[in-house]
C-alpha positions, 0 to 999 in steps of 0.5 A: 658479339663479333668482339675478341673473346680475350680482350678481358684477359691477361696476355700470356707470360711464359708462352715466349720461354717455352716456345724453343723447347718444342719448335723443333728437334734441332733447337732442342738438341742444341740447348741439351748440349749447351747446359751441363748434365746435373752431377750424380748423387754421392753414395753415402759414406760408411761408418768405417770410412769416417774413422781416422786412418791410424799413422803407420807405425814405423816398425824399428829394426829387429835387434834381438837382445844378447842371450846367453844360448849354445853354439851346438843347438844346431848342427850348423853352429858347432864343429865337431870339435865343440860338440865333443868339448861341450860333452866332455863338460856335461859329463863332468857336471851330470854327476852333481845332483844340483846340476843334473837338471840343466845338465840332463837338458842340454844333453837332450838339446844335443840329440834334437840338434842331430849332433849325437853321431857315430864319431861322437856316440862314445862321448855322449855314452860317457855322459849317461854312464856318468849319470848313473854312476849312482844307480839309486839316484835316479829314482830321487823325487828331484831327479825323476823327470829328468832322468826319464827324458834324458834316458827316453830321448837316448834309447830313441835318438842315439845309436851306440857304437858296440853291443856292450854299450846298447846292453848298458843302455838297456839296463840304465833304462830299466831303473831310469824309465820303467821303474820311474813310471811307477811313481805315476798317478795315471792308472794306464801308465802304471799298467803300461810300466808293469807289463814291460815288467813282466815281458823283462822277467820272462826274457831273464834266463834261468839262474844257475848254481854257479851264479848263486855261489859267485853271489854268495862270494861276493856278498861275503866279500862286501862283509869282509871289506865293510868289517876291514873299513870299521876297524880301520876307522877304529884304529885297529887291523883285523891281522897282526902285521906279521901275520899278514906278511907270513900269509903272504909269503906262503901265497907267493911260494904256493903260487910260484911252485904251482906255476912251475908245476904247471908250466913243466906239465904243458911243456915237458920237453921244452917245445915251447921255445921254438914256437914264435912269441907273437903267436903266443901273444896273440893267444894270451891277448885273445884269451883275456879278451874272451874271459874279459867278454864273459865277466862283463856278460855276467856283471850285465845280466847281475844288474839287469836282475837287480833293476827288475827286483828294484821295480818289484820293490818300487811297485810294492810300496804302492799297494796303498793306492787302491787302484795299483792293488790289482796290477801289483798282485798280478806283477808279483805273482808273476815274478813269484812263477818265474822265481828260477830266473833269479839268484838265491838273494833275489829269490828271498826278496821275491819271496817276501814280496809275495808273502805280504801281497798274500797278507794284503789280499787276506785283510782286504777280503776280511774287510780291511784295507792296508792300513787296517781300517774296514775300508773295501772297494764298492765291488768286495762290499757288494759281493759280501752283501749278496754272499748273505742276501736272501731272495724269497720264492715269492719275489720278495727282497730283503733278508726277512723277506719283509717285502721292502723293496717291492715298490723300488723294484716296481 
């Protein structure tokens, strides 16, 4: 009984290996310092990091291909002499309808680049004058948009050196901008253009009898010139040569005698010889300048009236479009109310337009459109229906009181 209780058991094997770990704090700390710490686990790699990086592309040096560009596109590239030379070239080519599109774009580039200055505005005005050498060409379908863009940019970005040039630019803008806006398919733009026309007509002065007489005389001169050209082409002269010579001699004699009489009446005592000649020259130059200004003002007013009449004629041609009819009715009625602001020939044209519009209004009221078909808009059709409709006092709807619409009305 007093024997060893563990003699049948095997001796412990791991006891010697574990003793140093718990023997003392010093030995344990030395063991931990001697053994290296396990490395941390690496973070999982992202999928984007697993992709193969693209090799850096070598960017070639920027070498722009040689292009044809104008030197006057910017203000720093061109001198004033180069700009003037470019304007002269544009004015020589812009008269040609086939080259107008390109030439007008170059002129617009000059405006946008700020090359049109007071020192070069005269040359640029020559471009606009050459573009309007034929007043009717600006309304051709192939160049309408180009004319509209050119004169719109000119009206906003060009300062004319004289009042006369500014007035002519306004007249050309009527033909090139306002008249071309009447060809639009946008009702808002069309209504805005008709508003400009009404405002322009209201600002015209009243026509005088002298203007009617001058217009009739100019028409007679045009007819005579046309007849003379026709007879010249046929190989015949309108008058015998002897008669022409005699008439010219008589006119010269009459003019010389009348001038002598006028001189005698103006200076009966011969005192004009004592007056210095410089003052006479100045007076003559001043009188000639005033006369030229009066003639220019008359020509400008005549051209402005013709431009507004052209707008009325273009608008009347759009009467077949249903949404244009109301605006045209109001416009032509306004022109007819202000007919006294036009000359006799122009008054005849406005009378014809107003008669045509009234005829179309009557046809529309009869249920006929411009083409003669029974085609009316929805409002006019409903208006005719409601005029002939009978409504019963017993709340029955229908022409005969058959109460077919009772269920629909609820």
